C-alpha positions in Angstrom: 96.9 150.4 103.2 100.0 151.5 101.3 99.3 151.5 97.6 102.9 150.9 96.4 102.4 150.0 92.7 100.0 151.5 90.2 99.1 149.5 87.0 97.6 151.5 84.2 95.4 149.4 82.0 95.3 150.0 78.2 92.9 147.2 77.6 95.2 144.2 77.5 93.9 140.7 78.2 97.0 140.2 80.4 96.6 143.3 82.7 95.1 141.2 85.6 98.1 138.8 85.2 100.5 141.7 85.8 98.7 142.4 89.1 98.8 138.7 90.1 102.6 138.5 89.5 103.2 141.7 91.4 101.1 140.4 94.3 103.1 137.1 94.3 106.1 139.2 95.2 104.2 140.3 98.4 103.8 143.8 96.8 100.4 145.5 96.9 99.2 146.9 93.5 96.1 148.4 92.0 94.8 148.5 88.4 93.3 151.7 87.0 92.1 152.6 83.5 94.8 154.6 81.7 92.3 157.5 81.3 91.1 157.5 84.9 94.1 157.1 87.2 94.3 158.6 90.7 94.8 162.3 91.1 97.1 161.8 94.1 100.1 159.7 93.1 102.1 160.4 96.3 101.5 157.0 97.9 102.7 155.0 94.8 106.3 153.9 94.5 106.2 152.6 90.9 104.0 152.5 87.8 103.5 149.8 85.2 101.9 150.5 81.8 100.1 147.4 80.4 99.8 146.1 76.9 96.9 146.9 74.6 95.0 145.6 71.6 95.5 149.0 70.0 98.4 150.1 67.7 100.2 153.3 68.8 99.9 154.4 65.2 96.1 154.3 65.2 94.2 157.5 65.5 92.1 156.2 68.4 95.1 154.8 70.3 95.2 155.4 74.1 97.2 158.5 74.7 97.6 159.2 78.5 99.2 162.2 80.1 102.3 160.8 81.9 103.8 164.1 82.9 103.2 163.3 86.6 104.8 159.9 86.3 107.6 159.7 83.8 110.9 160.9 85.3 109.1 161.4 88.7 108.9 157.8 89.7 110.1 154.3 88.5 108.2 153.4 85.4 107.9 150.0 83.6 106.3 150.0 80.1 105.1 146.6 78.8 104.5 145.9 75.1 102.1 148.7 74.0 103.5 150.9 76.8 107.0 150.4 75.4 105.9 151.3 71.9 104.0 154.3 73.3 107.1 155.7 75.0 109.1 155.2 71.8 106.5 156.5 69.3 105.8 159.8 71.1 109.4 160.5 72.3 111.6 160.6 69.3 111.6 156.9 68.4 109.9 155.0 65.6 107.3 152.3 65.7 106.4 150.5 62.4 104.4 147.5 61.4 106.3 144.2 61.8 107.1 142.3 58.6 105.5 139.3 60.4 103.2 139.4 63.4 105.4 138.8 66.4 103.3 136.5 68.5 104.4 133.6 70.8 107.6 132.3 72.2 110.9 134.0 71.5 114.4 133.9 73.2 116.7 136.7 74.3 119.7 136.6 72.0 121.3 139.7 73.6 121.3 141.0 77.1 123.3 144.1 78.1 125.9 143.4 80.8 125.7 144.8 84.3 122.1 145.9 84.2 120.0 145.4 87.4 116.9 145.0 85.3 118.2 141.7 83.9 120.0 140.4 86.9 119.7 136.6 87.2 118.2 136.4 83.7 120.2 134.1 81.5 120.9 134.6 77.8 118.4 132.6 75.7 115.7 133.0 78.3 112.3 132.5 76.8 109.8 135.4 76.6 106.3 135.8 75.2 105.7 138.3 72.4 102.2 139.6 71.4 102.2 142.5 69.0 101.9 143.4 65.3 104.0 146.6 65.5 107.7 146.8 66.4 110.1 149.5 67.7 112.4 150.4 64.8 114.2 153.2 66.6 114.5 153.8 70.4 113.2 157.0 71.9 115.5 159.9 72.8 118.1 158.8 75.3 117.1 155.2 74.9 119.6 152.5 75.9 119.2 149.1 74.3 119.0 146.3 77.0 117.9 143.2 75.2 117.1 141.7 71.8 115.6 138.5 70.3 116.4 137.0 66.9 113.5 138.9 65.3 113.1 141.9 67.6 116.2 144.1 68.0 114.7 146.5 70.5 113.1 144.0 72.8 114.0 146.0 76.0 115.4 149.4 76.7 115.8 152.0 79.4 115.9 155.8 79.2 119.1 157.4 80.3 118.7 159.7 83.4 115.4 158.2 84.5 114.2 155.0 86.2 112.1 154.3 83.0 112.3 150.8 81.6 110.4 149.3 78.6 110.0 145.8 77.2 108.2 144.6 74.0 107.4 141.2 75.6 105.0 140.1 78.4 106.8 139.2 81.6 103.5 138.4 83.4 102.6 135.3 81.4 103.9 131.9 82.4 105.6 131.5 78.9 108.1 134.2 79.9 110.3 131.9 82.1 112.1 134.7 83.9 109.2 137.2 83.8 108.7 137.1 87.6 112.5 137.7 88.1 112.4 140.7 85.7 109.4 142.2 87.6 111.2 141.6 90.9 114.3 143.3 89.6 112.4 146.4 88.6 110.1 146.6 91.6 112.5 145.5 94.4 116.0 146.4 93.2 115.3 149.5 91.1 112.1 150.9 92.5 112.8 149.7 96.1 109.2 148.8 96.7 108.7 147.1 100.1 107.6 143.5 100.0 105.2 143.8 102.9 101.9 142.6 101.5 101.4 139.4 103.4 98.2 137.7 104.8 99.2 138.5 108.3 99.9 142.2 107.4 96.6 142.4 105.5 94.6 141.0 108.5 96.3 143.4 110.9 95.7 146.4 108.6 92.2 145.5 107.6 91.0 144.9 111.2 92.4 148.3 112.2 90.8 150.0 109.2 87.4 148.4 109.9 87.6 149.4 113.5 88.4 153.0 112.6 85.7 153.2 109.9 82.9 151.3 111.7 83.5 152.3 115.4 80.4 151.2 117.3 78.1 151.0 114.3 76.1 147.9 113.5 76.8 146.0 110.3 74.7 143.4 108.5 76.2 140.9 106.2 74.6 138.4 103.8 76.4 135.0 104.1 76.4 132.7 101.1 78.3 129.7 102.4 81.2 130.6 100.1 84.8 131.4 100.9 84.5 135.2 100.2 81.5 136.0 102.5 82.9 133.7 105.2 86.3 135.3 105.3 84.7 138.8 105.2 82.5 137.7 108.1 85.4 136.4 110.2 87.4 139.6 109.6 84.4 141.8 110.6 83.8 139.6 113.6 87.4 140.1 114.7 87.1 143.8 114.2 83.6 144.6 115.7 82.4 141.4 117.4 78.8 141.6 118.6 78.0 144.5 116.2 78.1 142.2 113.2 74.7 140.6 112.3 74.9 137.8 109.6 72.0 136.7 107.6 72.1 133.5 105.6 69.2 133.4 103.0 68.0 130.2 101.5 66.9 131.2 98.0 65.9 127.6 97.2 68.7 127.4 94.7 71.5 126.1 97.0 73.1 122.7 96.8 71.4 119.7 98.4 71.2 120.2 102.3 73.5 123.2 102.0 71.2 125.6 104.0 71.1 123.4 107.1 74.7 122.2 106.9 76.3 125.7 106.4 74.1 127.3 109.0 75.3 124.8 111.6 78.9 125.3 110.5 78.7 129.1 110.9 77.2 128.8 114.4 80.1 126.6 115.4 82.5 129.4 114.3 81.0 131.8 116.8 79.3 134.0 114.3 76.0 135.7 115.0 73.9 134.2 112.2 70.2 134.1 111.4 68.9 131.7 108.7 66.0 132.8 106.6 64.2 130.4 104.3 62.8 132.5 101.5 62.5 129.7 98.8 58.8 130.6 98.0 59.6 134.3 97.4 62.4 133.5 95.0 60.5 130.8 93.1 57.6 133.2 92.6 59.9 135.8 91.2 61.5 133.3 88.9 58.3 131.8 87.5 58.5 131.7 83.7 61.8 133.7 83.6 64.2 132.2 81.0 66.7 135.0 80.2 70.0 134.6 82.2 70.3 138.3 83.0 66.6 138.5 83.9 67.2 135.6 86.3 70.2 137.3 88.0 68.2 140.6 88.3 65.2 138.9 89.7 67.3 137.0 92.3 69.2 140.2 93.2 66.0 142.1 93.6 64.3 139.5 95.9 67.5 139.0 97.8 67.6 142.8 98.6 63.9 142.7 99.6 64.4 139.8 101.9 67.6 141.3 103.2 65.9 144.6 103.8 63.1 143.0 105.7 65.6 141.2 108.0 67.8 144.3 108.4 64.9 146.3 109.6 64.4 143.9 112.4 67.8 145.0 113.7 67.8 148.4 115.2 70.2 151.2 114.0 72.0 149.2 111.3 74.2 151.6 109.3 76.4 149.3 107.1 76.0 146.5 104.6 79.0 144.3 104.3 79.7 142.4 101.1 82.3 139.8 100.0 83.2 141.6 96.8 86.7 140.6 95.6 89.1 142.2 93.2 88.2 140.4 90.0 84.6 141.6 90.5 85.8 145.1 90.7 88.2 144.9 87.7 85.5 143.3 85.4 83.1 146.1 86.3 85.3 148.8 84.9 87.3 149.1 81.7 89.5 151.5 79.8 86.5 152.8 77.9 84.2 153.4 80.9 81.7 150.7 81.9 82.8 147.4 80.4 80.7 145.4 78.0 78.5 143.2 80.2 79.6 139.6 80.1 77.4 139.0 83.1 76.4 141.2 86.0 78.2 140.6 89.3 75.8 140.3 92.2 78.3 142.0 94.5 79.1 145.0 92.4 76.9 148.0 92.0 74.7 150.2 94.1 71.8 149.4 96.4 68.3 150.8 96.2 68.1 154.3 97.9 65.5 153.0 100.3 68.0 150.7 102.1 70.1 153.8 103.1 73.0 151.6 104.1 76.7 152.4 103.6 78.7 149.6 102.0 81.8 148.0 103.5 83.8 145.5 101.5 86.8 144.1 103.4 88.1 141.9 100.5 87.5 144.2 97.5 91.3 144.4 96.8 92.1 140.7 97.0 92.2 137.9 94.4 90.5 134.6 95.3 93.7 132.8 96.2 94.7 135.7 98.5 91.3 135.5 100.2 92.0 131.8 101.0 95.4 132.6 102.4 93.9 135.3 104.6 91.3 132.8 105.7 94.0 130.4 106.7 95.7 133.1 108.7 92.4 133.7 110.5 92.2 130.0 111.4 89.1 129.1 109.3 88.4 125.4 108.7 90.5 124.3 105.7 87.5 122.3 104.4 85.4 125.5 104.2 88.3 127.5 102.6 88.7 124.8 100.0 85.1 125.0 98.9 84.7 125.5 95.2 83.3 128.9 94.1 79.5 128.8 93.8 77.6 131.5 91.9 75.5 134.0 93.8 72.4 133.2 91.8 72.9 129.6 92.7 71.5 126.7 90.6 69.3 129.1 88.7 72.1 129.8 86.2 72.8 126.1 85.9 69.2 125.4 84.9 69.0 126.6 81.4 65.5 128.0 80.8 62.7 128.5 83.2 63.1 127.4 86.9 60.8 125.0 88.7 61.1 123.2 92.0 61.2 119.9 90.2 64.2 121.1 88.0 65.9 122.3 91.2 65.4 118.9 92.8 66.8 117.1 89.8 69.9 119.3 89.6 70.5 119.2 93.4 70.6 115.4 93.2 72.8 115.3 90.2 75.2 117.9 91.7 75.4 115.9 95.0 76.4 112.7 93.1 79.1 114.6 91.2 80.6 116.6 94.0 80.5 113.7 96.5 82.1 111.5 93.9 84.9 114.1 93.4 85.5 114.0 97.1 85.4 110.3 97.5 87.9 109.8 94.6 90.4 112.5 95.9 89.7 114.8 93.0 87.8 117.6 94.7 90.9 119.6 95.7 92.4 119.2 92.2 89.5 121.1 90.7 88.9 124.9 91.0 85.2 124.7 90.4 82.8 121.9 89.5 79.1 121.6 89.1 76.3 120.2 86.9 74.1 122.0 84.4 70.5 120.9 83.5 70.0 121.4 79.8 66.7 122.5 78.3 66.5 119.4 76.1 65.1 115.9 76.5 66.8 112.8 75.2 65.5 109.4 74.2 66.8 106.5 76.3 66.1 102.9 77.2 65.8 101.8 80.9 65.0 98.2 81.3 62.6 97.4 78.4 61.0 100.8 78.4 61.7 103.8 76.2 62.4 107.0 78.2 62.3 110.7 77.2 64.1 112.5 80.0 66.5 115.3 80.8 70.2 115.7 79.8 72.8 117.1 82.3 76.2 118.4 81.6 79.1 118.0 84.1 81.6 120.9 84.3 85.0 120.9 86.1 87.7 123.5 85.5 91.1 124.4 86.9 92.1 128.0 87.4 93.8 130.3 89.9 91.3 133.2 90.0 88.5 132.4 87.6 89.6 134.9 85.0 90.9 132.1 82.7 90.1 128.4 83.1 90.9 125.1 81.5 88.6 122.1 81.6 89.9 119.3 83.8 90.8 115.9 82.3 88.9 113.8 84.8 89.6 110.0 84.5 87.3 108.2 82.1 86.7 105.6 84.7 85.5 108.2 87.1 83.2 109.9 84.5 81.8 106.5 83.6 81.0 105.7 87.3 79.4 109.1 88.0 77.4 109.0 84.8 76.0 105.5 85.7 75.3 106.7 89.3 73.4 109.8 88.1 71.3 107.9 85.6 70.5 105.1 88.1 69.8 107.3 91.1 68.3 110.6 89.8 64.8 110.2 88.5 64.2 112.3 85.4 67.8 112.1 83.9 68.8 109.6 81.2 71.9 111.2 79.6 75.1 112.7 81.0 77.7 114.7 78.9 81.0 116.4 79.9 81.8 120.0 79.0 85.3 120.3 77.5 85.3 124.1 76.9 87.9 126.5 78.3 87.6 130.1 79.4 88.0 132.0 77.1 86.2 131.6 74.8 83.5 130.0 77.0 82.7 131.2 80.5 82.9 128.8 83.5 79.1 129.0 84.1 76.7 128.4 81.2 74.6 131.5 81.9 
């Protein structure tokens, strides 16, 4: 696969958005920490420097060696990147009199510059910095200003080096995508050849070259990622793909049977393994979320290892890892602070002795769905909401029991089926129910009850990195609440979660 664009991450919360916008232009790109970028840059046609929470004036500010990049290939420096180029190359960066954060409008655009083609005067941009460029670097040419920021954009004479103090990647920059297209397509001449069809063609060939006649085992989860990975592998190696669908006892109601049937109808070689008892035994008395994830991961590997040993000469383990998992598992300062461990990222025990193949590790979730559509996968399956690898265990706060799983499965079924019946399911990125570790006083009939509380969660997102809660109709919430309390024994109160990510996460654990 041709790399095309390299994005160097300086720790900005918007770095992933840069990658998303570049991908939307059908241009392949990769994110690397600024201090660990590739040794071989020959396959890249352009480089983008991200923003950063740091000030270039701080002693611990990121300070990369750009000698192989600047002047050698087209370079776009965003926010911190623009200030970095100025500060260390003859310009001046100083604290702003006021923090420049939020919407601004371009009050000046230099004429006849390809960088600003089809961008109108007064176009809205998004600022996010406490420093400002007071003086351009050596050979700097002013390209654009706002009312408060004179040096909002510049280029360096004699190079294909451009810099902007605003963020073109966020939706608030109305012509941001056009500016990125101008730089990447018109100036850097990067080919726009990263399409679902091209990905499938390239990926299948790469898989065939890598795997040859080797046998591959894949753990299916019923989700979009593992399903698309399975169909890609099946297209590449056919009968040498062995799929295992493990029931950890923490799936949705009837999911094990229904999904297993669906997979077999797709022509995949699938074996279903019900390991509910093993998982429940490992989870007995475990309350800490990370401990739950680790226990489930450990047992899954044990079950998987048992089943893999029943297949002779397996050499590869396939996983449905996608790009956000990879990005969140590294950072500009080495291993990132653990928000939560990703079940697809990280090594396997030495005793498994299997090499890993991850066909989707460079794709965002929406790209996985588009690839799945190209492969002809059932739209209903592709439209399934994301479901966590540890299943309902991280939606049951506190210790896990079979009775709690039963309650949550019933609640979840009422909620999800209700979304589908009311035409709301496809308007939601992810939905589910959470069983809270508290009891609530209630009245049913003439009797006092003291039963469980459940929280309903529905969010909208494009890739799960940020998410907003969905404003479901009150009438719908009222109907679902009544149905849950009337139908699910053990629940007498329903609440709705109206937290966004950030600061909350989509899952509660």
